N, C-alpha and C positions, 0 to 999 in steps of 0.2 A: 253837582251839575248848577239844577236849579239854585240853589243857595249860591254858589259863586257865582252865576251870572247876575243874584239879586245883587252881589257884592260890588260890582262894578267890573268882576274879571270875564274876556270875553269867552264864549263856548270853544272857538277854535284853540285860544290857551291852554286851556284846561283841559280839554282831551291830550293836545299835545303833550301837559306834562303827567296827565295820569296815561298815556300811551293807549286811548281808545280812539280805533277808530271812525269815521263820520258816519258809513253807512249802517254798521252795528249799534252804534249809539241811536241814531233816529229812527232806525227799525223796533231798538226796545222802546223808545219814548212813545213811538205808535202803538204799540201793545205791550205793555208789562207784562201781562200774561199770557205764555204765548198756549197756542193750542195743546202741544203736547203735555204741557205742566197743568193744563186745565183737567184734559182726559186723566193724567195719573192720577190728580186730586181727586178727582170722582170716582175711581178704581179703589182707592185708598179707603173712602168714606166707606162703601159697597164691601168691602173686606173689615175695615173693622164695625159695622152695623150688626155681620155676621157674625163675627167672632165675639162682640160683647153679649150677643143673644145665646151663643152655645160654646162655650170656651172648650168643647173637648174636639171640636172639629179642628182638622190638619189643613193645611194649605190648600189641598186637594178639594175637600169640601166648602173651605171658603171661597174658592173662585164657584163652583157650581150655586153657589149662594149668591155671590157676586153677578153671575151670568142670567140669574133667574132674577134680580133686580134690575135687569138692564145694563150694566156695566161690564160689556164682553172683555175677557182677556185671555191669555195662556196661562196654563197650570203653571209655569215657569216664570211668568211674569205675574203671578200671585205669590209664587215662595218668594221671589225678590222684594215684593212689596212688604210683605210678612218678616221677611228676614232682617230689610232693615228699619221695620219698625221695631221688630221684637215682639211680634205677636205670636206666641206659642200657643201651641195646645197643652192643656196643662195636664193631659193623660202621655205627653213625650217626655224628652228628654230636658231636665231642670238645665237650663242655660243662665249664664250671667257672666258680668266682666271680672267680679269678685268675688270667687267661689270662696264657699263656707259652709262647713262641716254641716250637716242638719243633726238634731237632737239626736241621744243613745237613745235606740229600740228598744233593745232586753237586755239593759246591762244590769238588771237584777240579779243574771246568772254568775257574775263577778265581783256587783257592787263597786265598780271603778278602782275594784284591788286589782291590778295587773302584779298579782306575783303568784309563786307557785312552790309548795316544799318541796317537789320533786320533778323529774321530768316526766313527761306525758299527762300533766295535769291540768294545762292550759297552752291552748294554742291561738295566736293571732296571725289573721288574715288579711291581705290588702291585695288591690290590683293596680298598677301605674305604668304609665305609656313613656316611651322613651323614643324620641327620634334619632333613629339610622339613615345612612345613605340612599336605604331603597325605600324608606317611607316609614310610618309609627309601626313598633311595633310593643304588643301587650303582655305583661308581667304578672302572674300572681304568683306570692308569694306566702308562705307559712313558719311561720318565727314559732318557737317553743319559748316561752316565755321563761321556763326555769334557768337553760342553756344560754338562751340570748341566740340561739343559731337559727339557720335556715335549715326547716326538718323535710320541705316540698315545695316544688316550684312547678311552674308549667309557661310557656312562651307559645304565642299564637300571633298572627296578623290581626285577626278583629276580637274584640272584647264584650265574648259569651261567655254565656253562663258553663259552659263546657271548659272553659280553661279552668273555673276555680273546682270543677268535678277532678279534671286531670291532675291541678296541685292535690287536692285531697287527696285522690288515690295515690300519687306518689309519696308523699308523708306516710300513710299507712303500710305503704306496702316498705319504707326503710325502717320505721320505728318496731314493727310488727303490734306488740301489744299496746293496746290505748282506749283499754276498755275503763270508760268514766272518764275519759277527755274530755273538755269545753273546746269549743271551736266559737271563739267571738268573732264575728261577721257581718255584714250588711244585714237587712231585715227581708221579708219578700213585701210584693207589692202592698197585700191586705192589712199585714202587720204595721207597714209604715204610713198607711192610711189611717190607720187606726190611730197612731201616736199623731198623726197631724191633727185631728179632730181634736184628741185630748189640748194640745197645747193650742189651737186656733179659738176655742170657746173655753178652755179654762176649766175642763171639768175634772172634778174631784173623784180619780180614778186612776189607776196605777195599772199597767200593761205589762203582764207575765205572760210571757208564752212559756210553756211546759216543754214539749217537744218538735222537733224536725224534723222533714224529711228529705235528704239527697236527692234530685231527679238525676240517674245517671246520663241520659243524652238528654238534649235540648237545642234548640234552635230559633229561629223566627218562622213557626209553624203557618202561618198566613202569610206572609210575607212574598210568596215566589208567585203564588197566584191569586192575591186575595185583590189587587187591581182589577185584574180581567174580570174575574166573578163580578166585584160591583159595578164596573162598566157594563156587563151584560145584562145584570140584573135590572140596572137602570133603563136601557135599551129597550129590554122587553116590557117594562112596565109603560115605557112611552109607547109601543105599539099596542099596548093596552088602552091607553087613554090615559094613564098615570104616570103627569111629566115633572118634573122638579118647580115650575114656575106656577104652580096651582096654590091658589086660597086653602087655606083650612076646609073652610066649606067644601069647596069645589073638590078638594082631595078626598073628603069623606062619601061626596056624592061616588066620585070616580071608582074608588075602591068597592065600594055599595056592589058594581054589575062588572067589574074589570075581567073577570072569566068568564062570562057568558058571553062575550063579544065574539072571541076567537079560542076555541077547543084545542086546535094544534099551540097558539101560544101559549095559552095556558097550561098546558102540557109542557111547554118549552122553561115554562116558570116554575112550575114545581119540581122540576131536574134541578133548576139552579139553585135552589132552594135545600134539596136534596142533599147537593154535594157539598153545600156549605154548613149543614150539621152533620153530616156522616161523612165526608172525606177527610177527616184526620183520624187516621187510626182509629176507625168506628166510634168516634165519639159521640154517636148519637144514641140517645136512651129514651126510647116511646114513653108516651105517657105511661104513668103506672095506673091508672084506670082508679074508678070506685071499688071494685073487688081488692083492692091491696090493701095489707093490713101492717101497722107499720114492725117490723122487726124481720119481715120476710125476706129472705135474702132474693136482690136482684136476679134478673136473667140475663144482665150483659156478663155479669161476673164469669159466667160459664163461657164465654168466647175466647177464644184463642186468643184475638187480635184488641180483647179490651185493655185499653192504656186510662188507668184512672187518673195518674200521675200527669199527663199531656190535657187532659180535661180539666183536671185541678187548675192548672196554668192557664188554661183558655179562658175556664170561668171566674176565675179572681179577676180579671181584667175587668170582664163584664160586672163582676158584682161593684167593683171599686165604681166605676162609673155610672153603675144604676143609682147606688146610694147617693152620689153626690148632685141626681138630679133630685131626688129624692129631696136631700137636704134642702136645693134652692128652692123648690116645692114649697115646703114647708114655711121657709124663710119669708118667700114672696106673700105667701098668704096667713100668716098669724101679725096679730099686732101689736106683743112684745117685743121686746129686745130677747137676741140668742144668749146663752141656749135656752133659757126655759121659757119664754115666748108665752102665749096665751093658748087657752084650749079651744079657738078659732082658728088654728093652723089644721092646713089640708094633708091627711096621713091616712096610709093606705090602710085596708086592713087585710091585706095579703098579700104576698112576695114571692116571685122567683128572682132567677139571676137575669129572665129576660120577661118579666111579666109582671105589672104592678096592678090591683084591682082598688080603686077608690071609691067611697060612697060619692054620691052625686042626687042633686034635686032633678034630672033630668035625665036621657038614654044617651044623649050625646057626648064626645068628650069635650067639646066647647063648653059644656055647662058644669065642668071641672078645672082644666087648665086654667092660668091663670093669665090672663092677658092685660094690657096697658089699655090706656084712652087710646091709643094711636092702632090698635088691634096688633099689635104684637105682642109674643108672649115674651115673659118676664126671664130676664136673663137666668142661662143655666140652668132652666127646666125643663120639662118636656115637650118635643116642639112637633107636630103633624108634618109628616113626610114621608116623599119617597127615596131620599139619600139616606145612606147607613150611619148611622146616629140617630135618626129620627126613630118616631114611634108611628105606630096604627093603632087603629080599633082593634080589638079582638070580639068583642063581643058585650052587649048587657043584658043582666040578670036582675029578678028583684032581689029586694035585700033579705028577705024571709029565707029566697036559695041558698044564699050564704051563711044565713044563722043557721041553716040545718045542716049543710058540709061541715061548717065548725066544728058544731055539737057532735057529730060524728066522725072530729079529728082528722077531717079531708082539708085540703087548702082548696080553696075559691078560684085562685090564680091557675091552678091546673085543668080548670074544669067550663072556664069563664066561656066558653067558644060554645058551651052545651056539649050533654053526655054523648050526644051521636055526630058530633062534628068528624069529620074525617080527619085523617091525620096526613095530610100533603106536602109534609117537609117544614112545616111553619114552625 
């Protein structure tokens, strides 16, 4: 409009031709960027900063971080902004407008030779979605390469692992003798992540899984009550003085004495942690202790409720998440390029699926974790905080203590709290 007016075209004529009302035009001219647009931009910037610092966070955790930074919003608003900008968690489903198949993970079993000399030697499995008048319907089909016939299938409203298990059971019942048959399908999360590392950093290795196990029952183990427990944990910690808006140093100071303030709330906190650790099929396994010797039978194996298959599924996701943070920490502290780097990269001396022990020049985690000039943690590395997905300080021990445990074939990550530490569900 201004350019047209500069060329001698009256504003009224230009508005009439462009079909613009007078009041909205002058209102826009007076304030080109409205308060709503500006607030949305601030919210998006806060969510992007949180996503860049920790790519594993979903929209709920990103919303918590944004609110801690002063950009208040509802979880649904955070979801909409993340969806519009395609800021997905790296641990969630892979999304893309153009879907491309990933690299084969264990093609060593068939070596890309999809032929068979006789029946029941090579089966192929796949899952597809079909639109119906009542919604999406998922179909898992298993095909025999020799006869090119469907030997088993299953149908469900949701794409869950039980869909593939039911199709496999159906194929086995129909075919009977299937000893030695190879089923070619997708990989487990751990194997897929290993292949991702090989492809990303061009590692000179080949991934060859030797065996796999089918879990007969599966499901979203944590989904039905995970959010409620997470909210209860954060609310209880806030009552004890540990909130999500604390700086790293304030968080360490608050964690040092948060259980001494209110014994009742401390008991509630311990109960919440114990529920998370031991609520899924009695998955919790207490620390083995220094008296354990390699090769001894675990006491948990004698429990009738012991479910190592579900434990493996839960720990698999934690293991992948842990390794992503270990890798980002090493890349943020090394001077050379990946994957070789240099000897100055920060690497742990002991590991568990939920604990890492690092050498440090001082007793505080702030002496270990990499931070930039602005005081923010390096993107994707460990972050101190109370929200799920963040880390806390378990303990500090002298270096010779870890050396002695390693010489005795013990894992320092199991005993970093100290041998006399109470097992309160953490």
